C-alpha positions, 0 to 999 in steps of 0.5 A: 915657591912663587913670590906671588904667595907673598900677597899679605895684609900688612897694617890692614888694621890701621885702615880698620881703625881709622875709617868710618864707613859703617857707622852712623853717629860718628859726626855731630852737628851744631855747636851744642849738639857736638858737646852733647854727642848727639844725645839731644834728639828730643831737646836740640836747642841749636841749628843742629835741629835741621839734622837731629829733629827739624820739628824743633825749629819752630820751638827755638826762636833765637838761632838765626845763623850758625857756623860750626866750621871751626872744628879741628881733629887730631887722629892718632893710633898706636899698635903692638905687633905680637908673634908667638910669645913675643910682643914688639914695642908700640908704634904710633902715628897721628895727623891733624886737620879740619873736621866735617862741619855745618853751615845753617840758617833759619828764615821766615816767610811773611804771612806764615807766622807758625812756619819756620824754614831753614837751609843747611850744608853739612859734611855727613861723612868723610875719610881720606886714608893713604897708607904706604909701607915698604920693607926689605930683607936678605935671607932664605925667605923661600925654602924651595929656592936654594940659597938666600934671596934679596927680597923687597916689597911695597904695599899701598892701601887707599880708601877715600870717601866724601859725602855732602848733604844740602838741605832745606827744612820746614817746621810748623808749630800747632801751638807752643807745645807741639810741632812737626818738621821735615828736612829734605837732603840732597846727598852727594857721595864720592868713594874710592878704594885701592890695594897695591902690592909690589914684590921683587926677589933676586936670587943667588942664581942671579934670577930676578922675580917680580910680582905686582898687583893692583885692584881699585874702584871708584864711584859717585852717587847722588840721592835724596832722603828725608828726615821727618820729626815730631817735637813736644815740650811742656814745662820741664819735659821735652820729647822728640821723634824722627824718622830717616828714610832710605836714600832714593837714587837719582844718579850713580856711576862708577869704574873698576881697574885691575892688573896682575903682572908676574915675571915667572922667572923661576918657573916660566909661568909669566902672568899678564892680566889687565882690565879697566871698565868705566860708566858702570851703573851704581845703586847705593843703599842706606837704611831706614832709621827711627830715633827718639829722645827726651830732655828733662830740666832740673834745678841746675841744668838739663838732662838729655837722652836719645836712642836711634835704630838703623835697619839692616840692609840685605846683601846687594850689588852696588855695582858690577863689571862686565866679564873679561878674559885674562890675557895670559891665563884665559881665565874669565873674571868679573868684579862686583862691589857689594854691601851688607849691613847689620841692624844698629841701635845707638844711644847717648846721654848728656847733661848741661849745667847752667852756672848763670845766664852767661855760662853753661857747661856740657858733658856727654857720652854716646855709642857708635856701633858698626853695621858692617858684616865684615872687616878689612881682614876678611874683605879687600879690593879683590878681583872677584868680590869686595865689600863697600863697608869694611869697618866692624869696630865699635866706637865710644864718644865722649864730649864736653865744653862750655857755651859763653853767651854775649850780647851779640853772639854765643861762643862755644869752646869744647872737645870730643873724643872718639876711641876704640881698642881691639885685636886683629889677626895678621895671617900674612906678614912681611918677612921679619928681620929675625928670620921668621917665615912669611906666614904665621897664623899667630901674628896679631896686632893690638890697636888703640885709636883715638880722635880728638876734636876741638870746637870753636863755634859761634852763633849770631842771633843779632843777624835776625835784626839785620835780616829784618832791616834788609827785608824791610828795605826790599819791601819798601822798594 
């Protein structure tokens, strides 16, 4: 048996748990909006309105500048490996770091009293996963090879993307109850992924076998999209509607890299195949979305509820390489990065309780369903075809915290939890110390993933007076 058969998915489920490339509600923006888990599309009261509903900018007069950059997150996962009737002790891993943030501000233009304007910079999506695992064993891992073998292997899985949005927003109030608004965003996305497998075996016949394989891609894309909003409020009730357009491509470029090396020491069938291509045209697509939400003021606070529908995206080719011929085999290869997304309907609810003019408390829940048609167990960075979106697990979001209102600023303190649990199959695994084979169809892994976020946000209404003074001095000159 060739050692090439030891190509396996080991801990692919961790990639599955931690990434977010097929979700839409994973990030929230604006300090109060984060605490409400994005359930305030029809009732947003902070500068998260540039994202959730730009029409609300004309109905909110207080906010002039907002920083929600002090958001930290603790991501952790634990997993149980199951083989037959046996279950291993749980293993866990965690990491702590900064989370995507929002910087936004509003401004007015003289003579346009009913018009509101805003700028924004936000991290729309971000993930940086770099997983490396290794193992070794001694035994008869390959029945077709006489005697025992020293066997060792390494596997590396990397997936990284970063998407930043730069926006300008406009809103117009027809009266004190109804307004419209538009946010225009420039989207800048960079994404890369790779798989690396390296395996060595040394037999009692003093023969060394080695196999290595690496497949990777990366691309960058610049596009433009719009959010169009309507907002209406009267007495204790508020309502909002937003439409998000698909992203229109402005520029996209990518590359593929592939190599496969096999010594062939046991059967004299060595393999050497290597190819790298760059400057490949990229077409990246995002879905059409429509959302609506309400806010209802009660005696003690405000109830919020929202829902958003994302359309499906039919299977398409994001980028494709030119054909190339393997140096040792003469086989004709072509690499394609494809994508396909199912429709998604998310919803969220929240409530903020008003203790007094200085203290408010928030509690919320929202869904975060995946649009992916596949997952890491069924799709990898292969030489023929791979999916750009590979995360099919659904995530639940919980949020809570308080807002303290002071004379010169508002301080937000809170936390959110994103969590999911599921079971994935591991059809191939590294040889285990108890002597089980390299392949077992009943291998499974139970996963629980949690992401805690801790928010320290500040909004500064007093900057409104400061900017007025600056404008007056400029106009006087």
